[in-house]
C-alpha positions as CSV (number, residue, x, y, z in Angstrom):
1,X,-82.9,67.5,-8.0
2,X,-79.3,68.1,-9.0
3,X,-79.6,71.8,-8.0
4,X,-81.0,70.8,-4.6
5,X,-78.1,68.4,-4.0
6,X,-75.5,70.9,-5.2
7,X,-77.0,73.6,-3.1
8,X,-76.9,71.4,0.0
9,X,-73.2,70.5,-0.6
10,X,-72.4,74.2,-1.1
11,X,-74.3,75.2,2.1
12,X,-72.4,72.4,4.1
13,X,-69.1,73.7,2.7
14,X,-70.1,77.3,3.7
15,X,-70.7,76.0,7.2
16,X,-67.0,75.0,7.4
17,X,-66.1,78.7,7.1
18,X,-68.7,80.3,9.5
19,X,-70.2,79.6,12.9
20,X,-73.5,81.2,11.9
21,X,-76.4,78.8,11.9
22,X,-80.1,79.6,11.8
23,X,-81.5,81.4,13.6
24,X,-78.6,83.9,13.7
25,X,-79.9,87.1,12.1
26,X,-77.5,86.7,9.1
27,X,-77.7,85.8,5.5
28,X,-77.5,82.2,6.6
29,X,-81.1,82.2,7.7
30,X,-82.8,82.6,4.3
31,X,-80.0,80.8,2.5
32,X,-80.4,77.7,4.7
33,X,-84.2,77.9,4.6
34,X,-84.0,78.0,0.8
35,X,-81.6,75.1,0.5
36,X,-83.5,73.0,3.1
37,X,-86.8,73.5,1.3
38,X,-85.2,72.9,-2.1
39,X,-83.9,69.5,-0.8
40,X,-87.1,68.7,1.0
41,X,-89.3,69.3,-2.1
42,X,-86.8,67.6,-4.5
43,X,-86.0,70.8,-6.3
44,X,-89.3,72.7,-6.3
45,X,-88.3,76.3,-6.4
46,X,-91.7,77.9,-5.4
47,X,-91.7,76.6,-1.7
48,X,-88.0,77.2,-1.4
49,X,-88.5,80.8,-2.5
50,X,-91.3,81.2,0.1
51,X,-89.1,79.7,2.8
52,X,-86.3,82.1,2.0
53,X,-88.6,85.1,2.1
54,X,-90.1,84.0,5.4
55,X,-86.7,83.4,7.0
56,X,-85.4,86.9,5.8
57,X,-88.5,88.6,7.2
58,X,-88.2,86.7,10.5
59,X,-84.7,88.1,11.1
60,X,-86.3,91.3,12.3
61,X,-87.4,89.4,15.4
62,X,-84.0,87.7,16.1
63,X,-81.1,88.7,18.3
64,X,-78.0,88.8,16.2
65,X,-75.5,86.1,17.1
66,X,-73.1,86.7,14.2
67,X,-72.5,89.0,11.3
68,X,-72.7,92.8,11.1
69,X,-75.9,93.1,13.0
70,X,-74.1,91.6,16.1
71,X,-72.2,95.0,16.4
72,X,-75.4,97.1,16.6
73,X,-77.6,97.6,19.6
74,X,-80.0,94.7,19.6
75,X,-82.7,96.6,21.4
76,X,-82.6,99.3,18.7
77,X,-83.0,96.7,15.9
78,X,-85.9,95.1,17.8
79,X,-87.7,98.4,18.3
80,X,-87.4,99.3,14.6
81,X,-88.2,95.8,13.4
82,X,-85.3,95.9,10.9
83,X,-84.6,92.8,8.9
84,X,-80.9,91.8,8.6
85,X,-79.5,93.5,5.5
86,X,-77.5,90.4,4.4
87,X,-80.6,88.2,4.9
88,X,-82.7,90.6,2.9
89,X,-80.1,90.6,0.1
90,X,-80.2,86.9,-0.1
91,X,-84.0,87.1,-0.3
92,X,-83.8,89.6,-3.2
93,X,-81.3,87.4,-5.0
94,X,-83.5,84.4,-4.6
95,X,-86.5,86.3,-5.8
96,X,-84.8,87.4,-9.0
97,X,-83.2,84.0,-9.7
98,X,-86.5,82.2,-9.2
99,X,-88.9,84.7,-10.8
100,X,-90.7,83.3,-13.9
């Protein structure tokens, strides 16, 4: 439970430095999903990992509101169904940190 609480505090602190909030097609999407699920499940990593993966995958259907993807033609990203690179990076980090 301590990890869940610490993660929530860290995410809240991060929010003081960025305007990005889910859904924004940024690394915030899977990171927030992971933290929210971790808090909701009182520290259960498995559903938090699934939530982060789903959020990263869902960025392919979002219009970028912040981050690097906001500088690229949104219609091109939508046509190609490309997930946000930062979001995918967070997903990979979560996968490796939570693998058993």
